[in-house]
N, C-alpha and C positions, 0 to 999 in steps of 0.2 A: 521397581514396580511404577509402572505409569500411572498417573493419578489423572484421569479425564472426567471433567465435571460436564454436566448435562443441564441446559437451564432451556425454559420456554420462554415464550415472548413476555409472560405476565411477570416475570422475576425481575425482582428488584435490581439485580444484576444485567441483565439484557441491557446492551446499549442503547441510549435513548436516541441518537441520530440514526440507527439502523431500524428502529421503529418506525420510522416518520415515512420510509420510502413505502411505495404502493404495494410490494410483494416481499415485504420482509420473511425470513425464514421463521418456521413455528419453533424449532428447537437449534439451538448453538451447541456444539461440543467445543471445549477449549481445556487448553494445558496452560499452567503460568496464571498470571495476575490479569484479570479482565475487569478494567475500570468502568463501570456504566455510565460516569458523567464526565469521562474524560473526552473533552472536545477540542484539545489541541494535538490534534490527530491530521497527520497532512500523507498524503498517498504518492508514492513513486511507482512508475511503471516505464517497460521499454524493452527493447530487443533483447532477445536472447542472445544474439549473434552480435553483440557491441562491438565497437572499434573503442581504438585507444582514448580517441575525443570523449567518447560518451561516456567510458570507464571514468575519464578524469572530472569530466562536470559532474557526474554523479557524485564523486568522493568530496568535490568542493562543495557542492550545493547542499548535500546531506549532511556535511560537517558543520556547516552555518545553521542549517534548520536546527540540530541537536542542541548546539549551543544557545540556543533560543528557546531551548525547553518543548521542542515539539516531538511527539510521538511518530515515528515514521512507520507508516502500513504499506505492504506490497503483497505480492503472491509467491514469494522464494523461488520463483522461477530462476532456472540459469541465465546470466548475464546481468542486466542492470538490476532486477529486483535483488539477486543476492548481493550485488555490490550495496544497494542500498542498506540492506538488512546489516552487512558486515560492517559498513563505515557508522551506522548509528550504534552498534554494540563498542566500535573504537573509541567513539566519543562518549561512553557511559551512558547512551541514551536509550529510552525504551524504544522496542520495536515490535511490531505485531504481523505475524504471517497467517494470512488467509489462504487456506487450501482449498483444492478441488478434491481432495481424496479425505479419507479419514486420517485422524492425528496419532494414531497407534504407530508406532516405529514399522510395524509390517507393511503399513499401507501408504506412509508417507512417500511424495514424489516430489523431485526427483531424489534418487536413493543417495546422491553424492551430499544432500543437504540436511541428513538426518542428524550430523553432528551440530550443523548450525541452528536446528530446530532446538536440541537441547542446550545450546548456550543462551537463545532467545529465552526459553523459560527462565533459565537460570538467573538470568539477568534484570528480572523483573517485568519482563514481557509476556506475549501470550502466541500461542498458534491456536488458529479456530477452524471451524469448518461446519456447515450445515449437514455434511455429510457423516453418516454413522461410522463409528470405528470397524475396520474392515473393508471399508468402500476403497476400492483398488482404482488405479487411474483409468479416466476415460475422457476424451476429448470434449465430449459433450458437457462435462462438468465444467470445464474451465470458464467458457462466457458467463454461465451463473455465478460461478465464485467472483467474477468482476464486479458484480452489481454490490457486492459486501464492502470491499475494498471501496469503492467511490462512499458508500452510504456512510462509513465509518468516518469519514474524513471529511476537513472543512473544504478541502481542495485537492486536485491531482496534477501533478505534473509528468507529461510523458517526455522522457527522453530517448532519442531514435526510436522510430518506428517505422515498418514499410507499409504500404498502402493497405497490404493485406493481412496486417500484424494484428494479433489478439489485442494489443494495447490498444487499438482503436476502438477495440468493442468495449474496454473499461471507459475509453474516452466518452464514447457514446452515451453509457449509463451517467457519467459524471453530466453531460449536458442535461439528459432527462430529469436528472436529480436536483437540476439549478445548483450543482458544485461550481465553484470557480475553478476553471480549467486553465492550464498552463502548458506551455511547449517550447523545446530547446530548439532554436534553428540550426541548420548544419549547411554543410555543402549542396548545391543543387545537384552535383555530379554523385551524390551517393544515394542508394536506394533507401538507406537506413533515414534519410532526412525528411522524404518525400511524405511519411506519414504525417511527421510534426509540421511540415508546411502547410498540408492539406488542414489540420486543426486550426491553424494560425488563420488561414484564409474563411474557416467557419465560425471565426468569433474568440479561439483560444488567444490566451495572453502571451505574448512574444517575451521570453525572459533570458537574460544573460548572467543573471546570478540568484544567489538568495535573498539579497534585498529587495529583488523586484518582487518576490512573492511576499514577503513579510509585509511591504508597505500596502499591498494590494490584499492582503487579509486583515489589514489593520489590526495586529496581533498585541500590539501596546494597548488595546482596549479591553483585553482578554485576560491581562496579566494582573495578578492579584496585586492588590495595592501595598506598598511598603508599610510597615507597623512603626508608628512614631513612638 
């Protein structure tokens, strides 16, 4: 039996950072564990058709971020999103998937990731959506979903994106919401790198590894103080 929770914006469980954007969803549906005050969340987005380079970079970076107690949020799409969620789970870290459909099994998209969704819930993470159960896939819902991915996070990393990519829509929300935005550089001959290079030109921070992100976020200041 699927246990789907519905909360409104006045609920104590509603994520604080999501409340702060100009157009927060009035209602959220979620399965799993939603921590309203978890502010160690970092977004990873990227190409559905990622290269071996993008895959490897995602695994390396997410592994290090997970070891530093960050919760990874992404959109559970095929490609970079899926690799980010899977890598977080492999490192026994929490991960959050924000969907552009309902979160019931019949509505989850892509269907290939239904089992991934179950593993996310089982391992202390959450799958969330502003769309009611029964809402099937519609292209217009994905840009809307991206604002939530950005809103929940301290910052966002784009790993491989074409100029026309949905990842650039997510990045635009990060700019608007004044989140720290990072992009992974790549070959000038790869269309998958053109979107990232465009973002770097617009002010995203070029990164080569997880340390570049951790230093920029100054996460040492957010770590709980050791007990003496």
